C-alpha positions, -999 to 999 in steps of 0.1 A, spaced: 334 311 -356 369 320 -343 369 290 -319 360 266 -347 389 280 -368 413 277 -339 402 240 -333 407 233 -369 442 248 -368 450 226 -338 439 194 -356 458 204 -387 490 210 -368 487 177 -350 483 159 -384 512 178 -400 534 172 -370 527 135 -371 532 131 -408 565 148 -412 587 141 -382 624 147 -384 624 162 -419 644 192 -407 666 203 -378 656 235 -362 678 258 -341 654 277 -319 660 303 -292 636 301 -263 638 331 -241 620 349 -213 629 368 -181 608 358 -151 602 333 -123 605 295 -124 567 296 -132 574 316 -163 603 294 -173 591 258 -166 567 258 -197 596 267 -219 617 239 -205 588 214 -213 587 227 -249 625 226 -252 627 190 -240 601 180 -265 618 198 -293 651 181 -284 633 148 -284 622 155 -320 658 161 -331 659 199 -330 684 222 -312 666 243 -285 687 270 -269 676 284 -236 683 322 -234 675 330 -198 689 348 -168 721 331 -154 702 319 -123 687 291 -144 719 277 -159 724 251 -131 689 238 -138 691 238 -176 724 223 -184 718 189 -166 689 184 -190 713 183 -220 700 217 -233 722 245 -246 721 276 -224 729 313 -231 727 338 -202 706 368 -207 706 399 -184 692 412 -161 704 388 -135 679 376 -109 689 375 -73 666 351 -54 679 365 -21 667 401 -29 635 399 -10 631 437 -10 628 436 -48 603 407 -47 582 426 -21 583 457 -43 573 437 -75 545 420 -56 530 452 -43 493 450 -53 491 486 -64 524 494 -80 540 459 -84 538 457 -122 552 492 -127 581 485 -104 589 452 -121 591 469 -155 605 503 -147 629 494 -119 640 459 -129 635 450 -166 638 483 -185 671 496 -169 688 465 -184 669 466 -217 700 473 -238 719 445 -222 690 421 -227 690 431 -264 727 425 -268 726 391 -250 697 379 -270 711 391 -303 743 372 -295 723 340 -287 703 344 -319 732 348 -343 762 330 -327 778 305 -333 751 302 -360 719 320 -369 688 306 -353 658 296 -375 632 307 -350 626 326 -317 601 318 -291 597 348 -267 579 353 -235 561 386 -229 586 399 -204 614 398 -228 607 432 -244 640 432 -262 630 401 -281 608 416 -308 635 441 -315 660 413 -321 635 396 -344 629 428 -363 666 437 -367 677 402 -377 646 391 -397 644 358 -378 608 346 -376 594 346 -341 566 333 -320 554 346 -287 538 329 -257 516 339 -228 507 319 -197 474 334 -186 444 351 -202 452 384 -184 480 389 -209 454 396 -236 435 423 -217 404 414 -237 375 439 -235 351 409 -239 366 388 -211 377 417 -187 407 408 -165 410 416 -128 434 446 -125 452 441 -91 449 478 -81 413 480 -91 396 445 -86 361 459 -85 363 471 -121 359 436 -134 327 432 -115 313 463 -131 312 446 -165 283 425 -153 263 456 -144 274 477 -173 278 456 -205 308 467 -225 326 480 -194 355 458 -203 365 484 -229 368 509 -201 391 485 -181 413 482 -212 415 519 -216 423 525 -180 452 500 -182 466 516 -212 463 551 -198 479 542 -165 509 526 -182 513 551 -211 547 564 -200 562 531 -189 575 519 -223 596 550 -231 629 530 -226 617 506 -253 609 535 -277 643 550 -270 661 518 -278 641 515 -310 652 550 -320 688 541 -313 685 510 -335 669 530 -363 635 514 -360 601 532 -361 582 536 -328 559 508 -335 529 495 -316 525 496 -279 551 472 -264 531 464 -233 499 454 -250 504 449 -288 541 446 -299 548 418 -274 526 395 -295 541 379 -326 523 386 -359 531 350 -369 520 328 -339 509 335 -303 509 304 -281 485 307 -253 501 280 -230 470 274 -209 439 253 -209 405 263 -222 392 258 -187 411 289 -178 401 310 -208 387 308 -243 393 327 -275 380 363 -277 375 383 -309 400 410 -298 428 385 -291 458 387 -315 456 370 -348 472 336 -351 466 328 -314 466 291 -305 454 278 -272 476 248 -266 468 236 -231 492 237 -202 528 227 -207 539 209 -175 574 207 -161 584 210 -124 616 189 -119 646 203 -102 674 199 -128 657 167 -139 651 154 -104 614 149 -98 615 129 -65 599 140 -33 622 147 -4 625 114 17 610 129 48 580 142 29 575 109 11 575 92 46 550 117 60 526 112 31 528 74 35 519 76 72 485 92 72 455 106 52 460 132 25 472 166 39 463 201 30 493 217 12 503 253 17 526 269 -9 534 302 -24 550 290 -57 585 301 -67 583 339 -64 557 350 -38 575 326 -14 603 351 -13 578 376 2 559 352 24 554 374 54 536 354 81 518 331 56 533 299 69 530 308 105 493 315 101 488 284 79 504 262 106 481 277 133 451 272 111 460 235 106 466 230 143 433 246 151 415 222 127 436 192 138 444 183 102 476 170 85 494 197 66 525 203 43 542 236 44 565 243 13 585 272 27 612 277 1 649 284 9 643 314 31 648 304 68 625 332 79 596 312 64 599 284 89 572 288 117 588 299 150 563 279 171 569 242 177 550 221 152 531 188 159 540 157 140 509 163 119 527 191 100 556 185 76 578 213 65 598 210 32 617 236 12 605 223 -22 586 194 -37 575 187 -74 539 197 -75 531 169 -99 541 143 -73 527 161 -43 493 176 -52 478 143 -63 484 130 -27 468 161 -11 433 168 0 434 205 -9 459 231 -19 463 267 -5 483 289 -28 489 323 -43 472 318 -76 502 318 -99 493 301 -132 518 273 -128 506 264 -94 470 267 -105 477 244 -135 492 217 -113 462 219 -90 438 215 -119 458 186 -132 457 169 -99 420 174 -95 422 192 -62 402 221 -48 420 252 -39 419 281 -14 437 310 -32 453 340 -16 464 361 -45 492 386 -44 494 406 -77 499 405 -115 478 376 -130 470 360 -96 438 379 -87 425 372 -123 434 335 -121 418 333 -87 385 347 -100 386 322 -130 391 293 -106 362 306 -84 341 309 -115 350 273 -124 338 262 -90 370 245 -79 383 272 -56 375 298 -29 394 330 -25 407 348 6 425 382 4 459 386 20 446 411 46 421 385 58 446 356 60 444 349 97 444 316 116 407 318 125 395 328 90 417 303 72 406 274 96 369 283 91 373 284 52 392 251 52 367 234 74 338 245 52 356 235 20 367 200 33 330 194 42 319 201 6 322 170 -15 309 188 -45 340 210 -46 363 180 -48 340 163 -73 341 194 -96 379 195 -93 381 159 -103 358 164 -133 380 194 -145 411 172 -142 394 147 -166 390 174 -191 427 183 -189 436 147 -196 425 153 -232 450 181 -237 487 180 -246 499 215 -245 536 207 -251 529 186 -282 505 211 -296 529 240 -291 558 221 -307 537 211 -337 528 248 -342 564 259 -339 575 233 -365 548 244 -389 557 281 -384 593 272 -394 581 254 -425 560 284 -435 588 309 -430 617 289 -446 
């Protein structure tokens, strides 16, 4: 029943959006604090809103300014600043047992008041915004909406964010709990209680700021208050997750919102383009935009596995020179710092990656099978979903060795059904337009609240 209502809402929004284009000009603040994977869907939405004649304002950490302004979008810096060279912080945040706690308590929450002040400034100066679109890591955002009375929508990128008792997520420190739900029906409720109990003291800085602002304590910021009561955009495909009865009200699954250009540049590096043209599709090894800062020996091991299998490979090593393999590489392996996934994955035979939702979405879109080595956060849960979809295999970080990786890849490359399944899923995604659906919903929310 819920799914039927949600599908009807999607159809209604598309009809409304197509009948009344350009009948108002919306100033909307789009804000989150996170990685490029967290930010790229916002850029996709902002560019579509701008195309429709609205005024999107990107309120993000200063790191992103050089990539936003060339797109003709307004930019407002929001603290805390992100230092991409701080690999110690990244390693701490990606610790499988305590990474989420470190990210919140040691990075986001110490700057909570600064985030609030910066976002309040963006929402009210030089003029008052008509709408806010907030990512779940911007815990000051709901407070700004509450104080100013500006209507707001929230967005999530992966099903893990809903912590459904009926679609139990994989908790990185306790991955076996999710399997227990099969043996003990209803065990998902236990998983949800465990997550809330473990994190019960984490949001105290948020409660303290609410008291300072004269606001009541409110709902749990980590699980409940981060979701807008007006509209929650689930910016992922139904192949990743479907509606559950304990999801927030007014949740709309939009489909993925794709963007992966570098300040508007979506071309492959010339040497990579040349490599792709000179031989059969390679296996691509990548760790996304954040885990690549804590790569360890991933690329060294990957290169050795490719050499062992005598296959062509692409290593996307990021900007950290320590990620470049120390051993001499054959001509069958190409190393690049960055490449737009949308241009590269479609020319690959397979992708080995960390399981971030942005990387996963681009693999699905390209119709390529995956070998996933998850780190933390939503990645183990995304990996399980891809395995369940029969488009991926999973290997744990502790088992990522040249021999094991070579053996897994050899078996996967010899399974045509895996590639066929990935291609069939890609065809399903062709029927989705997450960016358009999200923008239609935001326009309709503005009409309802003004």
